[in-house]
LOTORVEX-255745 format. One record per residue (C-alpha): z, y, x. Coordinates in steps of 0.5 Angstrom, whole numbers, plus 500, padded with zeros to 3 digits. Example, Ala and Ser with C-alpha at 12.3 -4.5 7.8 and 13.67 -1.06 7.14 Angstrom:
BEGIN
516491525;514498527;
This chain:
BEGIN
610567231;608562236;603564241;596560241;593558248;586556248;583553254;577555257;573551262;572555269;564555268;564558261;569563264;565565269;559566265;563570259;565575265;558576267;556577260;561582259;559586265;552585266;550591261;554597265;552594272;545595269;546602266;549604273;543601277;538605272;542611273;542611281;534609281;533615276;537620281;533618287;527618284;528626281;521629283;523637284;516639284;516635277;522639275;519646277;513644273;517642267;521649267;514653268;512650261;512654255;519654251;520649245;527646242;525639245;522642251;529646252;533639252;529636257;529641262;537642261;537634262;533634268;537640271;543636270;540630274;538635279;545637280;548630280;543628285;545633290;552633288;554632296;550637299;542640299;538637304;534642308;527640306;529641299;532647299;526652298;524648292;532648289;532656290;525656286;528652281;534657281;529663280;526659274;533658271;534666272;528668268;530663262;537666262;534672259;533669252;536662253;544662255;544655255;541655262;547659265;551653266;546649270;544655274;552656276;552649278;546649282;549656285;555652287;551646290;548652295;556653297;556646300;554644307;547643308;544636310;540635316;536628318;535631325;538635330;532640330;532641323;536647323;531650328;525648324;527650317;531656319;526661316;526657310;533657309;534664311;529666305;533662301;540665302;537672301;534669294;542668292;543675293;537677289;540673283;545678283;540682278;542677273;546680268;551675267;558675270;559668271;553668275;555674279;562671280;559664282;554667287;560671291;564664291;558661294;558666299;565666301;564658301;560659307;566661311;570654309;569649314;571643310;566637309;565634303;568627301;561624301;555624305;548623303;545616306;542618312;544625313;549629316;552636315;549642319;554646324;559650321;556657323;549655320;550658314;553665316;547665321;542664316;545669312;545674317;538673318;536673311;540680310;544678305;550683306;545689305;543686298;550685296;552692298;546694294;548690288;555694288;551699283;550693278;557691278;560699278;564698271;566691271;572690275;572683276;565682279;566688283;572685286;569678288;563682291;568686295;571679297;564677299;563683303;569683306;568676309;561678311;563684315;567680320;560680323;557686327;550684325;552684318;555691319;549694321;545691315;551694311;550701314;543701312;545701305;550706306;556702305;561706308;560712303;559707297;565703298;569710299;567712292;570706289;577707293;580711287;577707282;582704276;585697279;592695277;592689282;591694288;585689291;580694290;583699295;585694300;578690300;574697301;579699306;578693310;571693310;571700312;575698318;570692320;564697319;568702324;570696329;563693329;558699328;557706331;563710329;560716329;555713324;560711319;564718319;557721318;557717311;564719309;563726311;561728304;565732299;566726294;568721299;573726302;576727295;576720293;580718300;585724299;586722292;588715294;592717300;596721295;597716290;599711295;604716298;607718292;607711288;607706294;614703295;612696298;611695305;604693303;602700300;605704306;601700311;595701307;597708306;597709314;590705315;587711310;590716314;587713321;580714317;582721315;584723322;577720324;574725319;578730321;574730328;568731325;566738324;561737319;567733314;569738309;577737310;579744309;574745303;577739300;584741301;586735305;587738311;592743308;596737305;596733312;599739315;604740310;606733310;607733318;612739318;616739311;621735314;622740320;621747317;624745310;620750306;619748299;612746298;609744291;604739295;610735297;615736291;619730290;617727296;622723301;620719307;625714309;626712316;622705316;617703321;611705317;614712315;615713323;608711324;606716319;610721322;606720329;599720325;601726322;602729329;596726331;592730325;595736327;592735335;585734332;585740327;587744333;580743336;577746330;577754330;576754322;583750322;587755326;589759320;592753316;596752322;599759323;600759315;604752315;609753320;606748325;609752331;616752329;616745326;613743333;618747337;624744333;623738338;624742344;631741345;636736349;636730346;642728341;645722339;642720332;646719326;647713322;641715317;636717322;631715327;633711333;634714340;627711342;624713336;626720336;624720343;617718342;616723336;619729341;614727346;609727341;610733338;611737345;604734347;601737341;604743342;600744348;594744344;596748339;600754343;594757346;591758339;597761336;600766342;603771337;607765333;609762340;612769342;615770336;619763336;621765343;618759345;618761353;626761352;626754349;622751354;625754360;632752357;629745356;626744363;633746366;636740362;631736365;633737372;641737370;646732371;647730363;647723362;641721359;636715360;629715357;626709353;619710356;616706350;611710348;604712351;607719352;613716355;610713361;614713367;620716363;624710363;631712365;630719367;627725364;621726367;616725361;620731357;619735364;612733364;610735357;614741357;610744363;604742360;605747354;607752359;600751363;596751357;599758355;599761362;592759363;590764358;592769363;595773357;599779360;605779354;606771355;606771363;611778363;615774358;616768362;617772369;622777365;626770364;626768371;621763370;619764378;626762380;627756375;620753377;621753384;628749383;624744378;619744384;624742389;627737384;621734383;619734391;626731392;624725387;618724390;621722397;625717394;619714390;612717389;608716383;602719379;607723374;611726379;605728383;602731376;609735375;608738382;601740381;602743374;608747377;604750383;599752378;604756374;606759380;599761382;597764375;604768375;604771382;596772382;595780383;602782382;605784389;612784386;612777384;609775391;615778394;620774389;616768391;616769399;621766403;623760398;616759396;613758403;619753405;617749399;609750400;609748408;611740407;605740402;600743407;603738412;601732407;599725411;591726410;591718409;595719402;589723399;585717398;591713395;588715388;595717385;593725385;595727392;588731393;590735386;597736389;594739396;589743392;594746388;598748394;592751397;591755391;598757390;598759398;592763396;595767390;602767392;602769399;596772401;596780400;604780401;605782408;612779408;610772405;604772410;609774416;614768414;608763413;605765420;612764423;612757420;606756424;602755417;595757420;596751425;597747419;591750416;587749422;589742422;587740415;580744417;579739423;579733418;572736416;572734409;567738405;572739399;577742403;573746408;571751403;578753400;581753407;576757410;577762404;584762405;583764413;578769412;583773407;589771412;585775418;586782414;593781417;592783425;597777427;593772424;587772430;592771435;594764432;587762430;586763438;592759440;591753436;589747439;586740436;585734438;582733445;584740446;579743441;579750440;578754433;572757435;569750437;571747430;568753426;561752430;561744429;563746421;557751422;552745425;555740420;553745414;546746416;545739417;547738410;542744408;536741412;535747416;530746421;533745429;530742435;534737438;537742442;539746436;534752437;531756432;524752430;522757424;522764426;520767419;526764416;531761421;537759417;533757410;535750408;530745405;532746398;531754399;524753402;522749396;524754391;518758388;518766388;520768381;520776379;527777377;531784374;534788379;541786377;540779378;541776385;535772388;536765391;537768398;543771395;546766391;545761397;551765400;556763395;554755395;556754402;561756407;556759412;558766410;566764411;564761418;561768420;566772417;572768421;568768428;567776427;574777426;575772432;570776436;563773439;565774446;570770451;571765446;574759450;572752449;565752448;559748451;552750452;550747445;556751442;553758445;546756442;549755435;553761436;547766438;545764431;551765427;552772431;545774427;547771420;547778417;540780420;537773418;540774411;537781410;530778413;530773407;531778402;526782405;521776405;523775397;522782396;515782399;513775395;515778388;511785390;505781391;506777385;507783380;502788384;499790390;503795394;499801397;497802404;504805407;508801403;504794405;505797413;512798412;513791409;509788415;513792420;520789417;517782417;515783424;522785426;525779422;521774426;522778433;529777432;528770431;524769437;529774441;535769439;530763441;529766448;536767448;538760447;533757452;536762457;543759455;540752456;536753462;543757465;547751463;541746466;542750473;549750473;549742472;544741478;549745482;555741480;551735481;550737488;557739489;559732487;554729491;557733497;564731496;561723495;558724502;564727505;568722502;564716504;563719511;571719512;572712509;567710515;571713520;577710518;574703518;571705525;578707527;581701524;576696527;577699534;584698533;583691532;579690538;584693542;589689540;585682540;581684547;585685553;579688557;577693551;585695551;584697559;578700558;581704552;587706557;582708562;579713557;585715555;587717562;581720563;581724557;588727559;586729566;580732563;585736558;590739564;589745567;585746574;589751577;596747579;602751579;606752585;613748585;611746578;614740575;609734573;611729568;608722567;604720561;606713562;612710558;616705563;617699560;612700554;610693551;605695546;598697546;595704545;598706539;600713536;606716538;612716534;616721531;622721536;620725543;625725549;625732552;628733559;631739561;628744567;629740574;634743579;629746583;626750578;633753576;632761576;625761576;622764570;618760566;612765565;610763572;610755570;605751566;611749562;612757559;612758552;609763548;616766546;620768551;627764552;633767550;637764555;634763562;639758564;640751562;645746562;644741567;641734565;643735558;638731554;636733547;633729541;629733537;625730531;618733531;615732524;608735526;606731531;600726529;601719530;594719534;597724539;599721546;607719548;610725552;616723556;
């Protein structure tokens, strides 16, 4: 059939098109105008009117217009009215279900980003917005599953940062976190927690509420609001509810974790510590343990176990009453002891990472339960001790189906660390399992040459990479924990197995390693060994003898430690204190060890340390020195010691006394003399104490003060040295020494002073007693005055001696100055003779006159006359040289006795004759340079 074409003019076509499209365009324009003109006040008034069928249709139609009007978001200025419309719809839903859909649509609008015109709108409308969002939570009262789910979806959408595709003209969306902040301000999270009671039996609604709470709990503010509504206990009770999907446990545990992280952990634990909560936690944990095979189930199981561990730390939590504690203990030990137990029947742990984490968490639970005295019986009954000792053995190569080497090492170190907490509680079990033997054998392996390289991956493996130091460290901790009990059976068992010798070997090994590289772990190991030796040898002479020679040789280097290392922060100070404690416990009281220590100049080393004047060291060193003075050889060593600038021990002790009195605030004048005659050695704090009547068996403050400072020890040492003929003391030292010497007398006076004050507080003494007390008080004061007078005498004597020394020094200065003047004058005369010929002749004449004057007046018959001039001399008047030419006796005098001549000597000549004309040259060292030359 041929197609028939009709030609239409262009103008007519355009008109026809306009006619065809004019009606839809007008309808759309009319709808837009109606939407823009929606009056919310009119809508509210319409909804408030009484119900009727016709009115209901109008109301629903108007609500659809409102939804359409705000489909791209609610402006902040209209939000309050929209929420009012929501509440009106919620009221009508009780009788008219037709309002359910528009109510849900309006709630969905609240999930879109709010719209603002100005930047300041967010602040301006913050109060109204927060109240509006709070109203959303209150709508959970509406008994409609659809509405409740929509409210939860709306809350979840707060955390969706996507913007709507279309925007209202002239508006812009609020900031991404604005709704979240307003929800915090309005307390929405607390309302949703309370609403859980409304959806308790509706699983779908409950899961949506938990999903909303999961998002809200990411904020600390919301978590605190949730805790006000007892969120922790409410959520825990829902853990064991029926839920095939597993979301109930997952979301509840996630919220609990957020509460623990963002609020007070103690508050959360307190809310979970009810018997119902612990039972619920136990049931869901067992269910996941026995039937959870997925990776997700195992992770969730471990998370719940961490929460259970936190509960176990709370003594008020009924972990034992609920049977949860026993279950956890059995789970921790059943793979090691392999004893059938119905609680773990058909349970098999794999070697997956989650089961490895479970094993560590179970060990940790044992450590936590060991702090609860009520759990000790459970630990004893369920073979915890053998299970932990299972790991105290040399590491072996892992099998194919076994933990890896790194995992086994981590479990081993964790088990030994827990053993240190458990062993002191189960001493009988400890001994029956031969734990001391196992630990000593294990320590022997630690210092052996077996090829083993630790991985050092875990917390307990710190510093143990490539060595066995981590194993050694925690084994020593176990020994330390049981030895510190000072149980005779434990210590005897150790010593009978040669523990002292073995510990010294381990100490030498650690000291050698420490020379190569010092670190905190090696220092801790050495300190622990020294403590063990101290505890084992204390009060046992036989063990001290066994320690003596080898032990002293090891102790000496520790006491010689460089003082600068004490501030390194690695633990050198702890090591030094342990060494001093070991010296006190293992050496003092055994003369063999004491003498060997003295031979090694140990007293000198202690005094060198004391000379550092460190407060924390002085007390223990002085105590050691006092104890050492029971050995008669010690005092000579103390007296012989010399410190810097030739300081003596007595001077050092007196300086320490002054330093101690300065810290105590004892009053002294600028010369160190006594000021307070009644209480000469009382410190400022002691004087401030009020007199309180005390029972006879309670020491007074004056007695207690003795143990709180080192003055008593200083007094004891100086008593051993003696107060007379102490070398190296100044006058100031003697002033202080006078006080020290009367320390006991002054201390007795303080006690009597306290006694008098207590008596006056209680009653009035009779006349005779009062007179006796007065005399005693006067004696004490007289002692103070006598010492003060003695001090003054010492100072005056010193002052007089200083004046005498000053005069002697001044006399020496004067003589030296006069001598210098004479030398200068002699030099000036010499210069004058060499530069002035007349002065030279004058000096010559004076010299000749002096020579003539020195000759004897009576002339010797036939005596030889020697000329005092030197022929051919070309020098001026100077001193003679060291060579003198002496002529022999003239021929005419041969045979004449020398006694009759002026040349006769005091000592007669052996031979009266002499060779003729024999010249001899003699060196005369004794001839002075200013003597006259003799020919």
